[in-house]
C-alpha positions as CSV (number, residue, x, y, z in Angstrom):
1,M,61.8,56.5,31.5
2,A,62.4,59.6,33.6
3,A,65.0,62.1,32.5
4,P,66.8,64.1,35.1
5,A,65.3,67.6,35.6
6,E,68.4,69.4,34.5
7,R,68.4,67.5,31.1
8,G,65.3,69.2,29.9
9,P,67.1,72.1,28.0
10,E,69.7,69.8,26.4
11,G,67.0,67.3,25.3
12,G,65.0,70.2,23.8
13,N,68.0,71.6,21.9
14,A,68.8,68.1,20.5
15,S,65.2,67.5,19.5
16,D,64.9,70.9,17.8
17,A,68.1,70.2,15.8
18,A,66.8,66.8,14.8
19,G,63.5,68.3,13.7
20,A,65.2,71.0,11.6
21,L,67.4,68.3,10.0
22,I,64.5,66.0,9.2
23,L,62.3,68.8,7.7
24,A,65.3,70.0,5.7
25,V,65.9,66.5,4.3
26,C,62.2,66.1,3.5
27,A,62.3,69.4,1.5
28,I,65.6,68.4,-0.3
29,W,64.3,64.9,-1.2
30,S,61.0,66.3,-2.6
31,L,63.2,68.5,-4.9
32,I,65.4,65.5,-5.8
33,S,62.3,63.4,-6.7
34,A,61.0,66.3,-8.8
35,A,64.2,66.9,-10.7
36,G,64.0,66.4,-14.5
37,R,60.2,65.9,-14.5
38,E,57.1,68.0,-14.9
39,T,56.2,67.9,-11.2
40,R,54.9,70.4,-8.6
41,P,56.8,70.1,-5.3
42,E,55.3,73.3,-4.0
43,G,52.6,71.6,-2.1
44,V,55.1,69.5,-0.2
45,L,57.3,72.5,0.6
46,L,54.3,74.5,1.7
47,A,53.3,71.7,4.1
48,L,56.8,71.5,5.6
49,L,56.8,75.3,6.0
50,A,53.4,75.2,7.7
51,V,54.6,72.5,10.2
52,A,57.8,74.5,11.0
53,A,55.9,77.8,11.4
54,G,53.2,76.2,13.5
55,F,55.8,74.5,15.8
56,A,57.7,77.8,16.3
57,C,54.5,79.7,17.1
58,G,53.4,77.0,19.5
59,R,56.8,77.1,21.3
60,I,56.6,80.9,21.7
61,C,52.9,81.1,22.8
62,G,53.2,78.0,25.0
63,T,56.0,79.6,26.9
64,L,54.3,83.0,27.3
65,L,50.7,82.0,27.8
66,P,50.5,78.3,28.3
67,V,46.9,77.5,29.2
68,A,45.5,80.5,27.4
69,A,47.4,79.7,24.1
70,A,46.1,76.1,24.0
71,S,42.5,77.2,24.8
72,I,42.6,79.8,22.1
73,A,44.0,77.3,19.6
74,A,41.2,74.9,20.5
75,L,38.5,77.6,20.0
76,A,40.1,78.8,16.8
77,G,40.1,75.3,15.3
78,L,36.4,74.9,16.2
79,V,35.4,78.3,14.8
80,M,37.4,77.8,11.6
81,T,35.7,74.4,11.0
82,L,32.2,75.8,11.6
83,V,33.0,78.8,9.3
84,W,34.4,76.6,6.6
85,R,31.6,74.1,6.6
86,H,31.7,73.8,2.8
87,G,35.5,73.4,2.4
88,V,38.7,74.0,4.3
89,P,40.9,76.5,2.4
90,G,44.6,76.0,1.9
91,A,44.3,72.8,-0.1
92,T,47.3,71.9,-2.3
93,A,44.9,70.1,-4.7
94,A,44.6,71.5,-8.2
95,V,40.8,71.8,-8.0
96,E,38.9,74.7,-6.3
97,T,37.0,72.5,-3.9
98,A,38.9,69.5,-2.8
99,P,36.7,66.4,-2.2
100,G,38.6,65.6,1.0
101,H,37.5,68.8,2.9
102,T,35.3,66.8,5.3
103,G,38.3,64.8,6.4
104,A,40.3,68.0,6.7
105,S,37.6,69.5,8.9
106,A,37.6,66.4,11.1
107,A,41.3,66.6,11.4
108,L,41.1,70.2,12.5
109,L,38.5,69.3,15.1
110,V,40.7,66.4,16.4
111,L,43.6,68.9,16.8
112,A,41.2,71.3,18.5
113,A,40.1,68.6,20.9
114,G,43.8,67.8,21.6
115,A,44.5,71.5,22.4
116,A,41.5,71.7,24.7
117,C,42.6,68.6,26.5
118,C,46.2,69.9,26.8
119,A,44.9,73.1,28.4
120,A,42.7,71.1,30.7
121,A,45.6,68.9,31.8
122,A,47.6,72.0,32.5
123,A,44.9,74.0,34.3
124,R,45.0,74.3,38.1
125,R,41.3,74.9,38.8
126,D,38.9,72.0,38.6
127,S,36.2,74.2,37.1
128,L,38.4,75.3,34.3
129,R,39.5,71.7,33.6
130,F,35.9,70.6,33.4
131,T,35.0,73.5,31.1
132,L,37.9,72.7,28.7
133,R,37.0,69.1,28.6
134,L,33.5,70.0,27.7
135,L,35.0,72.1,24.9
136,A,36.8,69.0,23.7
137,L,33.6,67.0,23.8
138,G,31.9,69.8,21.9
139,T,34.5,69.6,19.1
140,A,33.8,65.9,18.8
141,C,30.1,66.5,18.5
142,A,30.8,69.1,15.8
143,S,32.7,66.5,13.8
144,L,29.7,64.2,14.1
145,G,27.5,67.1,12.9
146,L,29.8,67.4,9.8
147,G,29.1,63.8,9.0
148,S,32.5,62.4,10.0
149,V,32.0,59.4,12.3
150,A,35.7,58.7,12.1
151,G,36.5,62.2,13.2
152,F,34.0,61.9,16.1
153,A,35.6,58.7,17.2
154,A,39.1,60.1,17.0
155,A,38.2,63.2,19.0
156,V,36.5,61.2,21.7
157,G,39.5,58.9,21.7
158,V,41.8,61.9,22.3
159,L,39.5,63.0,25.3
160,L,39.6,59.5,26.8
161,C,43.4,59.2,26.3
162,S,43.7,62.6,28.1
163,L,41.8,61.3,31.1
164,A,43.9,58.2,31.2
165,A,47.2,60.1,30.7
166,A,46.6,62.0,34.0
167,R,47.2,58.7,35.8
168,M,50.3,57.5,33.9
169,R,53.7,57.8,35.4
170,S,55.8,56.9,32.3
171,R,55.3,58.8,29.1
172,L,57.7,56.6,27.1
173,L,55.4,53.6,27.3
174,G,52.4,55.7,26.2
175,L,54.2,57.2,23.3
176,V,55.5,53.9,22.1
177,G,51.9,52.6,22.2
178,L,50.8,55.6,20.1
179,A,53.6,55.0,17.6
180,L,52.5,51.4,17.2
181,A,48.8,52.5,16.7
182,A,49.9,54.9,13.9
183,G,51.9,52.1,12.3
184,L,49.0,49.7,12.5
185,A,46.7,52.2,10.8
186,V,49.2,52.7,7.9
187,G,49.8,48.9,7.7
188,A,46.0,48.3,7.5
189,T,45.7,50.8,4.7
190,W,48.5,49.2,2.8
191,A,47.0,45.7,3.3
192,V,43.7,47.0,1.7
193,A,45.6,48.5,-1.2
194,E,47.5,45.3,-1.9
195,D,44.3,43.3,-1.5
196,V,45.9,40.8,1.0
197,L,43.1,40.8,3.5
198,P,40.5,38.1,3.6
199,D,37.7,38.6,1.1
200,G,35.0,39.1,3.7
201,L,37.0,41.7,5.5
202,T,37.9,43.5,2.3
203,V,34.2,43.7,1.3
204,S,33.2,45.0,4.7
205,L,35.8,47.7,4.5
206,E,34.9,48.8,1.0
207,G,31.6,50.1,2.3
208,P,32.8,52.9,4.6
209,L,36.0,53.5,2.6
210,T,34.2,53.4,-0.8
211,T,35.3,51.4,-3.8
212,N,36.8,54.5,-5.5
213,R,39.1,55.1,-2.6
214,V,40.3,51.5,-2.5
215,Q,41.0,51.7,-6.2
216,L,43.0,54.9,-5.7
217,W,45.0,53.1,-3.0
218,A,45.7,50.2,-5.4
219,D,46.9,52.6,-8.0
220,A,49.2,54.2,-5.5
221,A,50.6,50.9,-4.3
222,R,51.2,49.8,-7.9
223,L,53.1,53.1,-8.7
224,A,55.2,52.7,-5.6
225,E,56.2,49.2,-6.7
226,E,57.1,50.4,-10.2
227,H,59.1,53.5,-8.9
228,P,60.5,52.4,-5.6
229,V,63.4,54.8,-5.2
230,L,62.4,58.3,-6.5
231,G,58.7,57.7,-7.0
232,I,56.8,59.3,-9.8
233,G,57.4,62.9,-8.6
234,P,55.4,65.2,-6.3
235,D,51.8,65.9,-7.4
236,R,51.9,63.5,-10.5
237,F,49.5,60.9,-9.1
238,A,46.6,62.4,-11.1
239,E,48.5,62.0,-14.4
240,L,49.4,58.3,-13.8
241,S,46.4,56.9,-11.9
242,P,43.6,55.5,-14.2
243,T,41.1,55.8,-11.3
244,A,41.9,59.4,-10.7
245,Q,41.6,60.2,-14.4
246,Q,38.2,58.5,-14.6
247,T,36.8,60.1,-11.4
248,L,34.7,63.1,-11.9
249,G,35.9,66.1,-9.8
250,S,39.0,64.2,-8.6
251,D,41.6,66.2,-6.6
252,G,44.3,64.0,-8.0
253,K,45.2,62.5,-4.5
254,P,45.2,58.9,-3.5
255,H,43.6,59.9,-0.2
256,S,46.3,58.2,2.0
257,A,49.3,60.2,3.1
258,A,51.5,57.1,3.3
259,L,50.5,55.7,-0.1
260,Q,50.8,59.1,-1.7
261,Q,54.3,59.6,-0.3
262,A,55.4,56.1,-1.4
263,A,54.0,56.6,-4.9
264,E,55.3,60.1,-5.5
265,Q,58.6,60.1,-3.5
266,G,59.4,56.5,-3.2
267,V,60.5,54.5,-0.2
268,V,62.9,57.3,0.9
269,G,60.0,59.7,1.0
270,L,57.9,57.3,3.0
271,V,60.7,56.7,5.5
272,L,61.1,60.5,5.9
273,L,57.4,60.9,6.6
274,G,57.6,58.3,9.3
275,A,60.7,60.0,10.7
276,A,58.8,63.3,10.9
277,F,56.1,61.7,12.9
278,G,58.7,60.0,15.1
279,W,60.4,63.3,15.7
280,L,57.1,64.8,16.9
281,L,56.7,62.0,19.4
282,Y,60.4,62.3,20.5
283,V,59.8,66.0,21.1
284,L,56.9,65.1,23.4
285,W,59.0,62.6,25.2
286,R,61.7,65.2,25.9
287,S,59.1,67.9,26.7
288,P,59.5,69.7,30.0
289,R,55.7,69.7,30.3
290,S,53.8,67.2,32.3
291,T,53.2,63.6,31.2
292,A,49.5,64.3,30.9
293,V,50.1,67.1,28.4
294,A,52.7,65.2,26.4
295,L,50.5,62.1,26.0
296,T,47.4,64.1,25.2
297,A,49.2,65.9,22.4
298,G,50.6,62.6,21.2
299,A,47.2,61.0,21.2
300,A,45.9,63.9,19.0
301,L,48.8,63.7,16.6
302,T,48.3,59.9,16.4
303,A,44.6,60.4,15.7
304,L,45.6,62.8,12.9
305,A,48.0,60.2,11.5
306,A,45.2,57.7,11.5
307,L,42.9,60.1,9.6
308,A,45.6,61.0,7.2
309,S,46.2,57.3,6.5
310,V,42.7,57.0,5.0
311,G,42.3,60.6,3.7
312,N,44.1,63.6,2.3
313,A,43.9,65.8,5.5
314,L,47.6,66.6,5.2
315,S,47.0,68.3,1.8
316,F,45.5,71.2,3.7
317,T,47.8,73.9,5.1
318,P,45.6,74.6,8.2
319,V,45.9,71.0,9.3
320,T,49.7,70.7,8.9
321,A,50.1,74.1,10.6
322,G,47.8,73.0,13.4
323,A,49.8,69.8,14.0
324,G,53.0,71.8,14.3
325,L,51.2,74.3,16.6
326,L,50.0,71.5,19.0
327,A,53.4,69.9,19.2
328,G,55.0,73.3,19.9
329,L,52.5,74.1,22.6
330,A,53.0,70.7,24.3
331,S,56.8,70.9,24.2
332,A,57.3,74.6,25.1
333,R,59.8,75.6,27.7
334,R,58.6,76.4,31.2
335,P,57.3,79.9,31.6
336,I,59.7,82.5,33.0
337,G,59.4,82.6,36.7
338,A,57.8,79.2,37.1
339,G,60.9,78.0,39.0
340,G,63.3,75.2,38.1
341,H,64.2,73.8,34.7
342,G,63.4,70.8,32.7
343,R,60.7,68.2,33.2
344,E,58.7,67.9,36.4
345,R,59.3,64.6,38.2
346,S,57.1,62.6,40.5
347,P,58.4,62.0,44.0
348,R,58.3,58.3,43.2
349,G,60.6,58.6,40.2
350,G,58.0,58.9,37.4
351,D,58.4,61.5,34.7
352,G,55.0,63.1,35.1
353,V,53.4,65.6,37.4
354,P,53.9,65.4,41.2
355,A,51.8,62.6,42.8
356,H,49.8,65.1,44.9
357,E,48.6,67.0,41.8
358,P,48.2,64.4,38.9
359,Q,46.2,66.6,36.6
360,A,47.9,70.0,36.8
361,D,51.2,71.1,35.4
362,P,53.0,73.4,37.8
363,A,54.4,75.3,34.8
364,G,50.9,76.1,33.5
365,L,51.1,73.8,30.5
């Protein structure tokens, strides 16, 4: 679906307003679900603030220094992960060293790979595009070095999606596919938690997932069924989960963003989490940037959603801030002096880059 070029600013204003509303409702609902109980909604509020701050920073930097900003973000994500090899700071868990730091490092590297690929899709020179894609491949290898095979696969997937996105004319079809992929990951997690999969498949999944994690998921699903509307309250999972109480060094998280949201904030909280992800994809659809940049960022955010469905990556502030930053970079306005307004359109009617330059965004990102 191609939007007229002059509709770019209006679509951006509408998506910004929708995002502000969704994040505000998420914050309000976390306070409602926490009311009258010994809960700690500060972690949820901090995550929402990190997303908003990262998004605003990405919008500003993406407009002023499009390619450079995305490249610096990719390098920063890689350097931070290498420096914090023994634990990503900024966890909202109550313990000093959260057990999920490997997943958080993998999530940071996936976002770094996405930023590098966005910069590559925006760059004009072939040599620079090649270098930036090598950087994306390097971040994937770094994830493998940290022992996260899932993170390596996700980062490589982002790189491959970026290469394929350069040849796509319609971003809407690609974004719908990414949304379905994220939904499939969440659905598979819930199926494992409810133990509705065939026995053979469940046993094979318990190996890489670990029995402890599957039991945490089962506890979260049970709590969500017992408290469907308000949930048990933010950050109370550790108090009501037998598995978390019996696990040595537990961080008190079910290690699944969707299940944690459903257990602690009920169905409404889960719907709001999905709405926030949908808003990010909508922002990318309405973005004035090229289709390649929008789909690359969407692939990175979908990979993050998949990792968050089987881990607690969203419990770390650098990850949530990085997600907002990437979305902001990929949806920033065209740089001043770039000429024209709104989204670049193909001469054949597609909503991507011009047919004669499929990999470069005339705006710079």
